[in-house]
FILUMVEX-882550 format. One record per residue (C-alpha): residue number from 1; residue in three letters; x, y, z. Coordinates in nm, 4 decimals, decimal comma. Layout:
<atoms>
@resi=NUM	resn=Ala	east=X	north=Y	up=Z
...
</atoms>
This chain:
<atoms>
@resi=1	resn=Met	east=-0,5222	north=-2,5543	up=0,4078
@resi=2	resn=Lys	east=-0,1577	north=-2,6492	up=0,3625
@resi=3	resn=Val	east=0,0689	north=-2,3443	up=0,3300
@resi=4	resn=Pro	east=0,4096	north=-2,3457	up=0,1567
@resi=5	resn=Glu	east=0,7047	north=-2,3259	up=0,3972
@resi=6	resn=Glu	east=0,8293	north=-1,9951	up=0,2565
@resi=7	resn=Arg	east=0,5086	north=-1,8296	up=0,3761
@resi=8	resn=Asn	east=0,6314	north=-1,8752	up=0,7320
@resi=9	resn=Asn	east=0,8915	north=-1,6032	up=0,6704
@resi=10	resn=Val	east=0,6771	north=-1,3169	up=0,7979
@resi=11	resn=Asn	east=0,7638	north=-0,9615	up=0,8871
@resi=12	resn=Asp	east=0,6949	north=-0,8610	up=1,2478
@resi=13	resn=Thr	east=0,8516	north=-0,5146	up=1,2367
@resi=14	resn=Ala	east=0,5438	north=-0,3116	up=1,1432
@resi=15	resn=Gly	east=0,4101	north=-0,0508	up=1,3859
@resi=16	resn=Lys	east=0,1128	north=-0,0407	up=1,6207
@resi=17	resn=Phe	east=-0,2262	north=-0,0975	up=1,4640
@resi=18	resn=Gly	east=-0,4600	north=0,1926	up=1,4003
@resi=19	resn=Glu	east=-0,5951	north=0,4127	up=1,1229
@resi=20	resn=Leu	east=-0,2509	north=0,5426	up=1,0206
@resi=21	resn=Glu	east=-0,0860	north=0,1997	up=1,0119
@resi=22	resn=Leu	east=-0,3736	north=0,0426	up=0,8187
@resi=23	resn=Ala	east=-0,3745	north=0,3293	up=0,5671
@resi=24	resn=Arg	east=-0,0007	north=0,2879	up=0,5216
@resi=25	resn=Phe	east=-0,0524	north=-0,0841	up=0,4558
@resi=26	resn=Val	east=-0,3210	north=-0,0179	up=0,1932
@resi=27	resn=Cys	east=-0,0855	north=0,2264	up=0,0195
@resi=28	resn=His	east=0,1871	north=-0,0383	up=0,0278
@resi=29	resn=Leu	east=-0,0445	north=-0,2939	up=-0,1324
@resi=30	resn=Ala	east=-0,1151	north=-0,0593	up=-0,4211
@resi=31	resn=Ser	east=0,2527	north=-0,0578	up=-0,5201
@resi=32	resn=His	east=0,3845	north=-0,3959	up=-0,3967
@resi=33	resn=Leu	east=0,2719	north=-0,7483	up=-0,4801
@resi=34	resn=Pro	east=0,2528	north=-0,9992	up=-0,1957
@resi=35	resn=Asp	east=0,5608	north=-1,2220	up=-0,1748
@resi=36	resn=Asp	east=0,3828	north=-1,5341	up=-0,3024
@resi=37	resn=Val	east=0,2453	north=-1,3645	up=-0,6134
@resi=38	resn=Glu	east=0,5722	north=-1,1901	up=-0,7037
@resi=39	resn=Glu	east=0,7711	north=-1,5118	up=-0,6591
@resi=40	resn=Arg	east=0,5297	north=-1,7036	up=-0,8809
@resi=41	resn=Val	east=0,5365	north=-1,4400	up=-1,1574
@resi=42	resn=Arg	east=0,9163	north=-1,4431	up=-1,1615
@resi=43	resn=Ala	east=0,9232	north=-1,8239	up=-1,1626
@resi=44	resn=Met	east=0,6776	north=-1,8367	up=-1,4536
@resi=45	resn=Ala	east=0,8928	north=-1,5914	up=-1,6486
@resi=46	resn=Lys	east=1,1946	north=-1,8225	up=-1,6118
@resi=47	resn=Lys	east=0,9971	north=-2,1162	up=-1,7569
@resi=48	resn=Glu	east=0,8595	north=-1,9234	up=-2,0544
@resi=49	resn=Thr	east=0,9735	north=-1,9905	up=-2,4124
@resi=50	resn=Asn	east=0,7264	north=-1,7813	up=-2,6132
@resi=51	resn=Glu	east=0,9012	north=-1,4624	up=-2,7289
@resi=52	resn=Ala	east=0,5969	north=-1,2370	up=-2,6899
@resi=53	resn=Ala	east=0,5265	north=-1,3850	up=-2,3464
@resi=54	resn=Leu	east=0,8870	north=-1,3286	up=-2,2387
@resi=55	resn=Lys	east=0,8619	north=-0,9617	up=-2,3352
@resi=56	resn=Thr	east=0,5335	north=-0,9351	up=-2,1441
@resi=57	resn=Tyr	east=0,6872	north=-1,0845	up=-1,8311
@resi=58	resn=Gly	east=0,9776	north=-0,8429	up=-1,8737
@resi=59	resn=Cys	east=0,7309	north=-0,5529	up=-1,8701
@resi=60	resn=Met	east=0,5594	north=-0,6941	up=-1,5603
@resi=61	resn=Ile	east=0,8857	north=-0,7291	up=-1,3707
@resi=62	resn=Glu	east=1,0021	north=-0,3821	up=-1,4752
@resi=63	resn=Asn	east=0,6647	north=-0,2469	up=-1,3647
@resi=64	resn=Met	east=0,7054	north=-0,4076	up=-1,0211
@resi=65	resn=Glu	east=1,0515	north=-0,2583	up=-0,9797
@resi=66	resn=Leu	east=0,9443	north=0,0898	up=-1,0909
@resi=67	resn=Ala	east=0,6371	north=0,0845	up=-0,8663
@resi=68	resn=Asp	east=0,8645	north=0,0052	up=-0,5739
@resi=69	resn=Ser	east=1,1311	north=0,2656	up=-0,6506
@resi=70	resn=Leu	east=0,8874	north=0,5421	up=-0,7456
@resi=71	resn=Lys	east=0,6258	north=0,4518	up=-0,4801
@resi=72	resn=Arg	east=0,3530	north=0,4504	up=-0,7436
@resi=73	resn=Pro	east=0,0589	north=0,2088	up=-0,7850
@resi=74	resn=Leu	east=0,1297	north=-0,1037	up=-0,9895
@resi=75	resn=Cys	east=-0,1762	north=-0,0426	up=-1,2053
@resi=76	resn=Gln	east=-0,3922	north=0,2571	up=-1,2883
@resi=77	resn=Asp	east=-0,6922	north=0,0540	up=-1,1691
@resi=78	resn=Thr	east=-0,6343	north=0,0492	up=-0,7945
@resi=79	resn=Gly	east=-0,9615	north=-0,1334	up=-0,7430
@resi=80	resn=Ile	east=-1,2261	north=-0,1266	up=-0,4750
@resi=81	resn=Pro	east=-1,0703	north=-0,1674	up=-0,1275
@resi=82	resn=Cys	east=-1,2083	north=-0,4844	up=0,0331
@resi=83	resn=Phe	east=-1,1365	north=-0,5777	up=0,3949
@resi=84	resn=Tyr	east=-1,1777	north=-0,9374	up=0,5086
@resi=85	resn=Val	east=-1,1864	north=-0,9339	up=0,8876
@resi=86	resn=Lys	east=-1,1370	north=-1,2338	up=1,1134
@resi=87	resn=Ala	east=-1,1581	north=-1,0845	up=1,4601
@resi=88	resn=Gly	east=-1,1398	north=-1,2426	up=1,8003
@resi=89	resn=Ser	east=-1,4435	north=-1,1581	up=2,0107
@resi=90	resn=Asp	east=-1,2108	north=-1,0291	up=2,2859
@resi=91	resn=Trp	east=-0,9859	north=-0,8201	up=2,0625
@resi=92	resn=Pro	east=-0,9743	north=-0,4737	up=2,2235
@resi=93	resn=Leu	east=-1,0669	north=-0,2490	up=1,9287
@resi=94	resn=Leu	east=-1,3463	north=-0,4624	up=1,7874
@resi=95	resn=Gly	east=-1,6132	north=-0,1989	up=1,8553
@resi=96	resn=Ser	east=-1,4243	north=0,0738	up=1,6681
@resi=97	resn=Leu	east=-1,2795	north=-0,1379	up=1,3869
@resi=98	resn=Asp	east=-1,5456	north=-0,0361	up=1,1345
@resi=99	resn=Glu	east=-1,4570	north=0,3313	up=1,1822
@resi=100	resn=Ile	east=-1,0822	north=0,2568	up=1,1706
@resi=101	resn=Ile	east=-1,1194	north=0,0736	up=0,8380
@resi=102	resn=Lys	east=-1,3277	north=0,3462	up=0,6739
@resi=103	resn=Ser	east=-1,0946	north=0,6220	up=0,7934
@resi=104	resn=Ala	east=-0,7897	north=0,4274	up=0,6788
@resi=105	resn=Ala	east=-0,9426	north=0,3671	up=0,3359
@resi=106	resn=Ala	east=-1,0163	north=0,7386	up=0,3006
@resi=107	resn=Lys	east=-0,6607	north=0,8312	up=0,3982
@resi=108	resn=Ala	east=-0,5098	north=0,5732	up=0,1611
@resi=109	resn=Phe	east=-0,7257	north=0,7124	up=-0,1208
@resi=110	resn=Arg	east=-0,5516	north=1,0471	up=-0,0731
@resi=111	resn=Asp	east=-0,2017	north=0,9228	up=0,0059
@resi=112	resn=Ala	east=-0,1404	north=0,6360	up=-0,2397
@resi=113	resn=Pro	east=-0,3179	north=0,7840	up=-0,4345
@resi=114	resn=Leu	east=-0,5948	north=0,5386	up=-0,5240
@resi=115	resn=Arg	east=-0,8164	north=0,5935	up=-0,8266
@resi=116	resn=Pro	east=-1,1801	north=0,6802	up=-0,7487
@resi=117	resn=Asn	east=-1,3709	north=0,3650	up=-0,8482
@resi=118	resn=Ala	east=-1,6979	north=0,3786	up=-0,6518
@resi=119	resn=Val	east=-1,9822	north=0,4222	up=-0,9023
@resi=120	resn=Asp	east=-2,3536	north=0,4339	up=-0,8170
@resi=121	resn=Pro	east=-2,5077	north=0,1341	up=-0,9997
@resi=122	resn=Phe	east=-2,8282	north=0,3250	up=-1,0802
@resi=123	resn=Thr	east=-2,7073	north=0,6727	up=-1,1766
@resi=124	resn=Gly	east=-2,3591	north=0,5837	up=-1,3037
@resi=125	resn=Lys	east=-2,2165	north=0,8698	up=-1,0960
@resi=126	resn=Asn	east=-1,8688	north=0,8276	up=-0,9494
@resi=127	resn=Ser	east=-1,8488	north=0,9420	up=-0,5859
@resi=128	resn=Gly	east=-1,4984	north=1,0758	up=-0,6525
@resi=129	resn=Asn	east=-1,3528	north=0,9430	up=-0,3278
@resi=130	resn=Asn	east=-1,3900	north=0,5612	up=-0,3350
@resi=131	resn=Glu	east=-1,6765	north=0,5819	up=-0,0856
@resi=132	resn=Gly	east=-2,0288	north=0,4611	up=-0,1479
@resi=133	resn=Pro	east=-2,2935	north=0,2124	up=-0,0357
@resi=134	resn=Arg	east=-2,1086	north=-0,0792	up=0,1291
@resi=135	resn=Thr	east=-1,7840	north=0,0679	up=-0,0046
@resi=136	resn=Pro	east=-1,5166	north=0,0149	up=0,1150
@resi=137	resn=Tyr	east=-1,6455	north=-0,3417	up=0,1401
@resi=138	resn=Ile	east=-1,6015	north=-0,5148	up=0,4775
@resi=139	resn=Asp	east=-1,6525	north=-0,8883	up=0,5339
@resi=140	resn=Trp	east=-1,6855	north=-0,9829	up=0,9012
@resi=141	resn=Glu	east=-1,6005	north=-1,3091	up=1,0758
@resi=142	resn=Ile	east=-1,6031	north=-1,3103	up=1,4576
@resi=143	resn=Val	east=-1,4186	north=-1,5977	up=1,6239
@resi=144	resn=Pro	east=-1,3118	north=-1,6810	up=1,9809
@resi=145	resn=Gly	east=-0,9885	north=-1,5188	up=2,0940
@resi=146	resn=Asp	east=-0,8174	north=-1,1826	up=2,1347
@resi=147	resn=Glu	east=-0,6354	north=-1,1400	up=1,8004
@resi=148	resn=Leu	east=-0,7250	north=-0,9858	up=1,4665
@resi=149	resn=Glu	east=-0,6361	north=-1,1178	up=1,1224
@resi=150	resn=Met	east=-0,7254	north=-0,8925	up=0,8323
@resi=151	resn=Thr	east=-0,6742	north=-0,9407	up=0,4605
@resi=152	resn=Val	east=-0,7010	north=-0,6343	up=0,2389
@resi=153	resn=Tyr	east=-0,7701	north=-0,6854	up=-0,1307
@resi=154	resn=Leu	east=-0,7730	north=-0,4120	up=-0,3937
@resi=155	resn=Ser	east=-1,0337	north=-0,5642	up=-0,6245
@resi=156	resn=Gly	east=-0,9864	north=-0,4340	up=-0,9780
@resi=157	resn=Gly	east=-1,2431	north=-0,4164	up=-1,2548
@resi=158	resn=Gly	east=-1,0747	north=-0,6137	up=-1,5315
@resi=159	resn=Cys	east=-0,9828	north=-0,8976	up=-1,3002
@resi=160	resn=Ser	east=-1,3494	north=-0,9271	up=-1,1967
@resi=161	resn=Leu	east=-1,4894	north=-0,9527	up=-1,5514
@resi=162	resn=Pro	east=-1,4592	north=-1,3328	up=-1,5887
@resi=163	resn=Gly	east=-1,6459	north=-1,3896	up=-1,2611
@resi=164	resn=Phe	east=-1,9791	north=-1,5713	up=-1,2427
@resi=165	resn=Ala	east=-2,2035	north=-1,7650	up=-1,0049
@resi=166	resn=Val	east=-2,4633	north=-2,0180	up=-1,1164
@resi=167	resn=Val	east=-2,6816	north=-2,2823	up=-0,9549
@resi=168	resn=Leu	east=-2,6782	north=-2,6175	up=-1,1345
@resi=169	resn=Thr	east=-2,8786	north=-2,9315	up=-1,0795
@resi=170	resn=Pro	east=-2,6948	north=-3,2080	up=-0,8923
@resi=171	resn=Gly	east=-2,7095	north=-3,4199	up=-1,2081
@resi=172	resn=Glu	east=-2,4990	north=-3,1594	up=-1,3884
@resi=173	resn=Gly	east=-2,2721	north=-3,1288	up=-1,0849
@resi=174	resn=Ile	east=-1,8963	north=-3,1119	up=-1,0878
@resi=175	resn=Glu	east=-1,8416	north=-3,2007	up=-1,4543
@resi=176	resn=Lys	east=-2,0644	north=-2,9143	up=-1,5754
@resi=177	resn=Ala	east=-1,8988	north=-2,6853	up=-1,3214
@resi=178	resn=Lys	east=-1,5516	north=-2,7634	up=-1,4583
@resi=179	resn=Lys	east=-1,6665	north=-2,6963	up=-1,8141
@resi=180	resn=Leu	east=-1,8226	north=-2,3628	up=-1,7183
@resi=181	resn=Ile	east=-1,5052	north=-2,2516	up=-1,5385
@resi=182	resn=Leu	east=-1,2719	north=-2,3423	up=-1,8245
@resi=183	resn=Asp	east=-1,5060	north=-2,1950	up=-2,0866
@resi=184	resn=Arg	east=-1,5216	north=-1,8680	up=-1,8947
@resi=185	resn=Leu	east=-1,1447	north=-1,8523	up=-1,8557
@resi=186	resn=Leu	east=-1,1028	north=-1,9083	up=-2,2282
@resi=187	resn=Glu	east=-1,3749	north=-1,6568	up=-2,3191
@resi=188	resn=Arg	east=-1,2952	north=-1,3742	up=-2,0786
@resi=189	resn=Gly	east=-0,9667	north=-1,4577	up=-1,9096
@resi=190	resn=Val	east=-0,7762	north=-1,2140	up=-2,1292
@resi=191	resn=Asn	east=-0,9850	north=-0,9272	up=-1,9846
@resi=192	resn=Ala	east=-0,8347	north=-0,9953	up=-1,6430
@resi=193	resn=Cys	east=-0,4700	north=-0,9363	up=-1,7364
@resi=194	resn=Pro	east=-0,3379	north=-1,2925	up=-1,7175
@resi=195	resn=Pro	east=-0,1685	north=-1,4908	up=-1,5774
@resi=196	resn=Leu	east=-0,4614	north=-1,5258	up=-1,3399
@resi=197	resn=Ile	east=-0,5445	north=-1,6538	up=-0,9980
@resi=198	resn=Ala	east=-0,8692	north=-1,8498	up=-1,0263
@resi=199	resn=Gly	east=-1,0826	north=-1,8773	up=-0,7132
@resi=200	resn=Val	east=-1,3541	north=-2,1428	up=-0,7275
@resi=201	resn=Gly	east=-1,6423	north=-2,1661	up=-0,4805
@resi=202	resn=Ile	east=-1,8866	north=-2,4555	up=-0,4453
@resi=203	resn=Gly	east=-2,1989	north=-2,4627	up=-0,2280
@resi=204	resn=Ser	east=-2,5761	north=-2,4807	up=-0,2307
@resi=205	resn=Ser	east=-2,6626	north=-2,1281	up=-0,3487
@resi=206	resn=Ala	east=-2,5128	north=-1,8569	up=-0,5658
@resi=207	resn=Asp	east=-2,4324	north=-1,6233	up=-0,2763
@resi=208	resn=Ile	east=-2,2423	north=-1,8885	up=-0,0804
@resi=209	resn=Ala	east=-2,0471	north=-2,0088	up=-0,3823
@resi=210	resn=Gly	east=-1,9678	north=-1,6512	up=-0,4859
@resi=211	resn=Lys	east=-1,8362	north=-1,5519	up=-0,1456
@resi=212	resn=Leu	east=-1,6244	north=-1,8657	up=-0,1207
@resi=213	resn=Ser	east=-1,4776	north=-1,8076	up=-0,4660
@resi=214	resn=Lys	east=-1,3635	north=-1,4581	up=-0,3646
@resi=215	resn=Lys	east=-1,2143	north=-1,5866	up=-0,0408
@resi=216	resn=Ala	east=-1,0308	north=-1,8528	up=-0,2407
@resi=217	resn=Leu	east=-0,8384	north=-1,5693	up=-0,4093
@resi=218	resn=Leu	east=-0,7073	north=-1,4627	up=-0,0698
@resi=219	resn=Arg	east=-0,5263	north=-1,7921	up=-0,0121
@resi=220	resn=Pro	east=-0,1509	north=-1,7973	up=-0,0786
@resi=221	resn=Val	east=-0,0320	north=-1,9072	up=-0,4194
@resi=222	resn=Gly	east=0,0971	north=-2,2619	up=-0,3783
@resi=223	resn=Ser	east=-0,1359	north=-2,3510	up=-0,0908
@resi=224	resn=Val	east=-0,3392	north=-2,6705	up=-0,1157
@resi=225	resn=Asn	east=-0,6895	north=-2,7416	up=0,0119
@resi=226	resn=Glu	east=-0,6807	north=-2,9875	up=0,3014
@resi=227	resn=Cys	east=-0,9672	north=-3,1888	up=0,1496
@resi=228	resn=Glu	east=-0,8177	north=-3,4319	up=-0,1021
@resi=229	resn=Asn	east=-1,1204	north=-3,4105	up=-0,3324
@resi=230	resn=Ala	east=-1,0913	north=-3,0307	up=-0,3449
@resi=231	resn=Ala	east=-0,7138	north=-3,0542	up=-0,3864
@resi=232	resn=Ala	east=-0,7623	north=-3,2937	up=-0,6783
@resi=233	resn=Leu	east=-1,0009	north=-3,0438	up=-0,8409
@resi=234	resn=Glu	east=-0,7423	north=-2,7683	up=-0,7914
@resi=235	resn=Arg	east=-0,4776	north=-2,9790	up=-0,9659
@resi=236	resn=Glu	east=-0,7070	north=-3,0731	up=-1,2538
@resi=237	resn=Leu	east=-0,8275	north=-2,7186	up=-1,3192
@resi=238	resn=Phe	east=-0,4733	north=-2,5808	up=-1,2844
@resi=239	resn=Lys	east=-0,3451	north=-2,8153	up=-1,5545
@resi=240	resn=Lys	east=-0,6397	north=-2,7652	up=-1,7880
@resi=241	resn=Ala	east=-0,6368	north=-2,3860	up=-1,7442
@resi=242	resn=Asn	east=-0,2668	north=-2,3764	up=-1,8325
@resi=243	resn=Asp	east=-0,3350	north=-2,5991	up=-2,1321
@resi=244	resn=Leu	east=-0,5658	north=-2,3281	up=-2,2685
@resi=245	resn=Gly	east=-0,2504	north=-2,1444	up=-2,3772
@resi=246	resn=Ile	east=-0,3768	north=-1,7962	up=-2,2868
@resi=247	resn=Gly	east=-0,0367	north=-1,6892	up=-2,1561
@resi=248	resn=Pro	east=0,0634	north=-1,3535	up=-2,0064
@resi=249	resn=Gly	east=-0,1430	north=-1,0701	up=-2,1466
@resi=250	resn=Gly	east=-0,3351	north=-1,3204	up=-2,3585
@resi=251	resn=Leu	east=-0,0409	north=-1,3491	up=-2,6008
@resi=252	resn=Gly	east=0,0106	north=-1,7235	up=-2,5573
@resi=253	resn=Gly	east=0,2645	north=-1,9007	up=-2,3440
@resi=254	resn=Val	east=0,3635	north=-2,1982	up=-2,1338
@resi=255	resn=Glu	east=0,1354	north=-2,1111	up=-1,8394
@resi=256	resn=Ser	east=-0,1822	north=-1,9063	up=-1,8002
@resi=257	resn=Val	east=-0,2688	north=-1,9192	up=-1,4291
@resi=258	resn=Leu	east=-0,0753	north=-1,8380	up=-1,1156
@resi=259	resn=Ala	east=-0,2930	north=-2,0726	up=-0,9114
@resi=260	resn=Val	east=-0,6341	north=-2,2357	up=-0,8862
@resi=261	resn=Asn	east=-0,7791	north=-2,2346	up=-0,5338
@resi=262	resn=Val	east=-1,1033	north=-2,4120	up=-0,4390
@resi=263	resn=Glu	east=-1,3210	north=-2,3464	up=-0,1337
@resi=264	resn=Phe	east=-1,6475	north=-2,5278	up=-0,0699
@resi=265	resn=Ala	east=-1,9455	north=-2,5726	up=0,1618
@resi=266	resn=Ala	east=-2,1973	north=-2,8539	up=0,1917
@resi=267	resn=Arg	east=-2,4671	north=-2,8230	up=-0,0718
@resi=268	resn=His	east=-2,8412	north=-2,8783	up=-0,0574
@resi=269	resn=Pro	east=-2,9587	north=-3,2151	up=-0,2005
@resi=270	resn=Ala	east=-3,1400	north=-3,0323	up=-0,4823
@resi=271	resn=Thr	east=-2,8683	north=-2,7833	up=-0,5855
@resi=272	resn=Phe	east=-2,5057	north=-2,7578	up=-0,6925
@resi=273	resn=Ala	east=-2,3835	north=-2,3975	up=-0,6996
@resi=274	resn=Val	east=-2,0474	north=-2,2992	up=-0,8452
@resi=275	resn=Ala	east=-1,8779	north=-1,9608	up=-0,8753
@resi=276	resn=Leu	east=-1,5566	north=-1,8233	up=-1,0231
@resi=277	resn=Ser	east=-1,3613	north=-1,5187	up=-0,9113
@resi=278	resn=Thr	east=-1,0360	north=-1,4168	up=-1,0764
@resi=279	resn=Gly	east=-0,7377	north=-1,2059	up=-0,9805
@resi=280	resn=Cys	east=-0,4983	north=-1,0512	up=-1,2336
@resi=281	resn=Trp	east=-0,1215	north=-1,1030	up=-1,2402
@resi=282	resn=Ala	east=-0,1016	north=-0,7968	up=-1,0150
@resi=283	resn=Thr	east=-0,3249	north=-0,9413	up=-0,7436
@resi=284	resn=Arg	east=-0,2825	north=-0,6800	up=-0,4725
@resi=285	resn=Arg	east=-0,3749	north=-0,8364	up=-0,1431
@resi=286	resn=Gly	east=-0,2075	north=-0,8589	up=0,1927
@resi=287	resn=Thr	east=-0,2662	north=-0,9880	up=0,5425
@resi=288	resn=Leu	east=-0,1962	north=-0,8386	up=0,8832
@resi=289	resn=Lys	east=-0,2175	north=-1,0098	up=1,2197
@resi=290	resn=Val	east=-0,2711	north=-0,7902	up=1,5240
@resi=291	resn=Asp	east=-0,2406	north=-0,9103	up=1,8836
@resi=292	resn=Trp	east=-0,4090	north=-0,7828	up=2,2017
@resi=293	resn=Asp	east=-0,1390	north=-0,5165	up=2,2484
@resi=294	resn=Leu	east=-0,1935	north=-0,3961	up=1,8892
@resi=295	resn=Asn	east=0,1444	north=-0,5239	up=1,7700
@resi=296	resn=Val	east=0,1273	north=-0,5853	up=1,3944
@resi=297	resn=Thr	east=0,2739	north=-0,8817	up=1,2084
@resi=298	resn=Cys	east=0,2613	north=-0,8704	up=0,8284
@resi=299	resn=Leu	east=0,2024	north=-1,2196	up=0,6887
@resi=300	resn=Ser	east=0,2219	north=-1,1317	up=0,3192
@resi=301	resn=His	east=0,4963	north=-0,8759	up=0,2521
@resi=302	resn=Arg	east=0,8538	north=-0,9065	up=0,3785
@resi=303	resn=Asp	east=0,9194	north=-0,5495	up=0,2649
@resi=304	resn=Phe	east=0,6423	north=-0,3849	up=0,4702
@resi=305	resn=Arg	east=0,8159	north=-0,1788	up=0,7386
</atoms>
């Protein structure tokens, strides 16, 4: 993955890693967009010519500024906290990281505050504290080394509504996949508070494609897949999604998506699975890197202190 140069301007002044620091970071995410998303929203506003879209961008920018000054969440839907962990097998707190994450999520729920969003799928009962089966959600990846990289994503409800995963036949393949993605963006994209980030996953089964599509959302806006075929698909879908004319808030405009990111795995000869995950204009995600001595570097927010 090629990363824009401005993403190298990281903040290394955060404190030592632990429950308190992670909770503080989750609270920060609720009220501050990552640098790449905020920069893209502001850039899109400058290009806009549609009067209704311009007013919508004005509301978005005012909302960002008020959330910062008032230390309030950007949106009433503060999502389900999701933690994507890439941990070195020799990182010192690996054995207690699960407990640290759950305690931090509970503290952030109280401090931010975060809206209670964990609902039992069978009874419809809200737990009242954002805790439930496999919630907060934790995705684990153990790699060689002694460092931790963690991306936290507050996954909202509206921005998840356009999502899907389907297994096609190889004969249908990429052309059918592109049609399904664009049709879904046109049909349900407005539910996800556009402009959107579209994450596309391709693989051999629905679960693989779905997971890859969600991880595609975690990539920086402006990054490019290192595989030229995937990069070409990103460019094509980006152009065609913008040509849909959805615009900010679904009111029409010059652009409709912040980015289209594609992640893929080898498929089985008999299957072609594709999935779509979407993030709203207020995609609240952020990444921390933690070394052996528990020093924290924030890779996503220059203003996290």
